[in-house]
N, C-alpha and C positions, 0 to 999 in steps of 0.2 A: 909416046906422049909424056909431057912433063908433069911433075907433081902438081903444079899450079893448075894445069888444064884438067887434071883428074879431080881436083877439089872443085873447080868451077862446074864440072859436069855433075858431080855429086850434089852440089847445092841446087843446080837446076832440076835435078831428078826429084828432089824433095818436093818441089812445087808440082812437077808434072805427074808424080806418082803419089800425091798426097792422100788419095783414097786409101792406100795401103796403111798409112799412118792412122787414119780414122778407123779402119777395120780393126787394127790392134787396140785402139782406144775403146772400141765397142766391146771387145772381149774383156778388157780390164774392168770396164764399168759394169758389165754383167755379173761380176763377182761381188757379192754384197759384203765387203770387208769392213763393216762398220765397227768402230771402236769408241766406247764400249758397245757391246760386250767383248769384242775381240775374239782371239783364238779361232779365227776363221779364214786365215790367209794361205793355208797350205796349197790349195788348188791353184790359185793365181800365181803364187810364187813358183810353183812347178812350171807353169806356162812361161814365165819370164826366164827361168833357168834353162828351159829348152831353147828359147830364142837366143840366149847368150851362147849356148853350146853350139848352135848352128852357125853363129858368127865367129866361132873360133876362140871364144873365151874359155879359160879354165875356171870352172864354177865351183864355188865353195858354198855349201848349205849347212846350216846348223840351227838347232832349236833354241830360241830365246825363251819362249813359253810354249807349253804343249799346244799345238795347233797354229803356232805363229813362228815360222822360221825366217831367218835372214838369208838373203841371197846376195852373194858378191861374186862378180865375174872379173877376172884379170886377163887382159890382153897384153902379153909381154911384148915390149917394143924391141926393135932391132938393135938398139944401142941404149939399153936401160940405164947403164951407169953414167952415161954422159948427157942424155936428153931429159927434158922435163917430164915428170909424171903427173897424172891428173886423176882425181876422184870425181865422178858424177854421182851424186847422192839424192835419193828420194824415198819417200815413205809410201807404202802400198795401202795403208789403212785410210779410211775415210770417216767423216763425221757421221753422227747418228742421223737417222731420218725420222724416226718416230712415226706418228700418224701421217701417212702420205696422202691423205684426202685433199690437202691443200695444193698438191703438185698438179701442174697442168699436164706434165708428161711423166711416165713411169720413171722413178728414180734410178732403177738399175737396168735401163735400156737406153742406149745412146740414141737420141732423137734430134733431128734437125728441125728447129722451129721455123715458124713463118717469117721470123726476123732474120733468119740465116744463121743464128747461133746454134751451137751444139749443147744439148741439155742432158743432164744425168749426174748422179751423185759422184763427186770426185773429179769431174772434168776440169775444174779450176784448182782444186786442192786434193790431190795433185797428180791424178792419173793422167791428165793431159800432159803435164811436164814429163812424166815417166815415158809415155808412149812416144812423144816427140823426140826425147833424148835418145831412146833406143833406135828410132827410125833414122835419126841423124847418123848414128854409128853404123847402122846397116848400109846406108847409102855410101858412106866412106869406104866400107869394106867391099861392097859390090863394085865400086869404081876403082879399086886397087890403090887407094891412097895409103902410102906407107906411113907408119908411125914409129919413130925412133924411141920415144918414151913410153912407159907403161900407161895403159888406160884401165882404170878400175871403175866398174859400174856396180852401184850398191842399191838394192831394193830392200829397205829395212821396214820393220814393223813398229807399231806402237806410238808413233809421234802424237796422234790425236789424244791419247790417254796418258801423255807424259811418260811413256815407257822407253827404256834405254836401248832401243834397237841400234841407233847410230853409235852410242857409247859402246855397245857390245862389239860392233865392228872395229872400232878403234882399239878396244882391249884385245881383240884377236890379232892385232898387229898390222892392220891396214893403215898405211900412211902414204902421203904423196907430197909433191912440191906445191900443189894447190888443190883446192876442192871447190866445186860448184854445186851448191844445193839448189835443185831446180824446183823449189817450192814457189808458192804464189807470190809474185812481185810485180805483175803487169809489165814485165820486161824492164823494170827498174833494177839497178845494181845496188844492193843494199847491205848495210850492217843492221844490227838490232840490239836492243836492250836485253835484259835477262829477267827471268822469273824463278823464284824458289818458294816452295810452300814449307811451312813448319808447324809443329805442334808445341805449344807451351802448356805445361801441366803444373797445377798446384795441388798438393796432396797433404792431408792432415795425417799425423802419425796415429791418431785415435779417431774412433767413430763415436760421436755423441748423440744421444737421444734428443729429440726436439725439446723435451722438457728441461734440458740443461742450458738452453739458450740464455735464460735469465742470469745464469751464473758465469757466462763466458766473458772474456775481456771486452767483447764487442758491446755487451749490454751492461757492463759495469760490475760483474761478479768477480770471483777470485779464481776461476778456472781458465788456464791458459789455452783456450780453444777458440776457433774461429770458423766461419763459413768459407769454404774454398771458393764458392761462387762470388761472395762479396770481395774477397781478396783479389780475385781475378779482375774485378773492375778497376783496381788500382793499376794493374798491369796494362789493361786496355788503355787507360788514361795516359800512361807513360808512352805507349806506342803512338798514340795520337800526337803527343808532344814531339816525338822524334819525327813523325811524318811531316808535321808543320815546319820543323827545323830544316828537313831535307828540301821542302818546297822553296824555302828562301835561300838556302846556302848551296844547293846543288843545281847544276844545269848541264845541258849537252846540246850542241848544235843539231837541229832537226827535230827536237822534241819540245812540246809545249811545257811551260813552267808547271811544276808539280807532278811530273810524270813518274817520279819515284814515290810509290805508294805502299802502304801497309794496310791490307784489308782484313779485318777480323771476320772471316767468312763463316765459320761454324763454331758454336760453343756447346760443350757437353758437360753436364755437371749434376751432382746429386744422385741419390739412390732411391729416396722415398720421402714423402711429406712428413713422415714421423721421425726423420733424422736431420741433423745439421749436415749440410753438404760437406763430405770429407774429401771430395776430389772434383776438380774442374779442369777441363782441357779446352784450349782455344786453338783453332786451326786458322792460320794466317797465310795470306798470299802476298808476296813482296815483289814489286817491280823495281828494277834498278837500271842504271845507265850503261852504255856500251863500254865505258872506261872503268867499270867496276867489276870485280869478280864476286861470285856468290859467297866465297869464303870471307872476303872483306866485309860484305854486307851482314852476314851472319854474326860476325864478331862484333860489329857496331851495334846491332840490335841486342845481343846478349849483354854487352857491357852496359848499355843504357837501362835495360830492364832490371838487371841485377843491382844497379845503383838505386833504382826506385824501390826495389824489394828491400834493400839494406836499410832504407829509411822507415820501414814499417816494422814494428816490434815483433809481430808474428811471422811475417815473411822472412825476416832476418834469420830466424831459426828453422824455417821451413821454405827454403828458396825454391823458385820455379825450376823445372827441368825442361830442357829443350830437345826436340828431335827434328832434324832438318832433312828436307828433300826425300829422296827415295827413287827407286827405279821403275815405279808404276803407280799411277793413281788408282788403278784397279786393285792391285795386290797389296799395296802398302799405304794407300792414301797419302801419297807424297810424290813430288816431282821436282825436277831441276831442268831449266833451260838456261844454260850459260849465255852470256852476252857475246856479241861479236863486234869488236871495234874494227871497222873496215880500213884496211891499209890502202889509201887512195893512190899511193905511189908504188904499189907492188907491180912488177912487170907483167904478171898474168892479167891484172885488171886492165892494164894498158892494151894488151892483146885483145881482150874481150871487148873493150870499147872500140877498138879499131874494127873488129869484126862486125859489130853493131852498125857503125858508121858506114862501112862498106856495103852492108846489105840494105839499110834503111835510109841512107843518105841524110842522116840527122844525128845530132849529138845525144847520147843516152843520158837519162836521168840517174844521177848517183845520189842516193839519199839514205834515209833510215826507215826500216819497216816499223809500223806501229804495232806489229804483232811479234810473236816469237816462233822460231823454228829450230830444227836440229842443227842449224849452221853454227850455233855457238859451241857445240861440242868439239868441232874442229879447232876453233880458236883456243879453247881450253886445253886442247892437246898439243898446241903449238903448230898446228897446220893452218897456213893462211887460207882464207876462204871468202866466198861471196855468196849472197843469196841472189839468185837470178833465175826467174822462171816465168812462164805464161800464166794468165789468169788474174782476175781482180779480186781483192779481198772482200769486196762488197758481195760477190757471188759465192765465195767459199762459205760452207756451212749453211747456206741459205736454202729456203724452199725454191725449187726450180733453179738449182745451181747450173750455171751455163758458162760458156767460153766462146770467144770469137775464133772460128776455125782459121782465119787468115793469120791471127797472132800465133797459133800453133805452128803454122808453116814458117813464119818469120823466125820464131824462136829456134826451130830445128835447123834452119839455114845458118843463123848466127852461131849456134853451138857447133855445128859441123865445121865451120870456118875456124872457130876458136880452137877446137880440138886439133885440127890439121896443122895449125900454126904453132900452138903452145907445145904440143908433144913432139915437135920436130926442131925445137930450139934447144940449144945447149944449156945445161944447168948453170946457174950463176955460182961462181967460185967465191966462197966466203973468205974475206981477207983477215 
């Protein structure tokens, strides 16, 4: 039997044996890997590790945070040096549920609703994508489809809480010629903007009693002191000016005007009503476009704020201090989601589009995600990538999260065809 026939049989089996995929999804949904609080994925990661081992993958497991391990499986191709390699990436954590009284169906039990959709926390974001991806690989393996290039399957932790599960896998040395992040995209092929959080802190070198306010420079006295809270208002105003400037001067196809934003999300300052505030910290969230790096955006913000501070007599001598990003919103109160500028001319995207058209007999939508995912970490590391997965954003994180089971089947069939094609093509030789 030819390889083409084997692929065709594997794709057909995805549909005829789809209940097996739903059974795997049921197991994944039953594990309440909500993040935060996180630190609860060890059991389900063990299940996935066993599945990968049974499929012939060499499995690597390591702890990112206690109770939260990354799982990466590598299936070494028959001609790794010459053929294309591929990363399939997804996160195993899911959004919080909170009070489940508003749910029609139990959040941690996969349920088929009267409308035919599958319900449960994570089915759209993104245990559905994980189950379908693994099932696609399983059908390729069972039907003897050979792969010349390496296939790397990643189940990472922490995406929901801005934790660096995917970054940890990259730092561990996992790379490939292309990466598909199978997060929620409704079968659109997408790039994305980026997000970074940061802390801006203003601090006085001295702590003054409230009775000294009449003698500070703010009130007209001769003491060179000031309220850190009041000085922070000047920084906030400067951020608003920069945000308005971005709204006018920056744009990117697929995004509404003004999508680059600076949100003053949290402010913390002062110690007691009997003292002049000697410290104030502002937590901001910054959204930027796919053609911008977070390093460039950070520099732009710092330059602008420092110029505003230099125009103030007190801030000139007590300038703001910046702390950007972090590897966990839980541990560090900071996160980074790098942007992904989609290379629409990349040969892997052409192969993926062809697989989509072959399966669905229509042209895929190539656009930009209004959200952010771990896909940007691959671009930041120089690994070409695309966001492509089942599920709709409107259902992710929602009460009664759900997904169309037919779309899960379609996604698995497209991905199986893509893997079988891409991982059997020769690497492009750089000139």
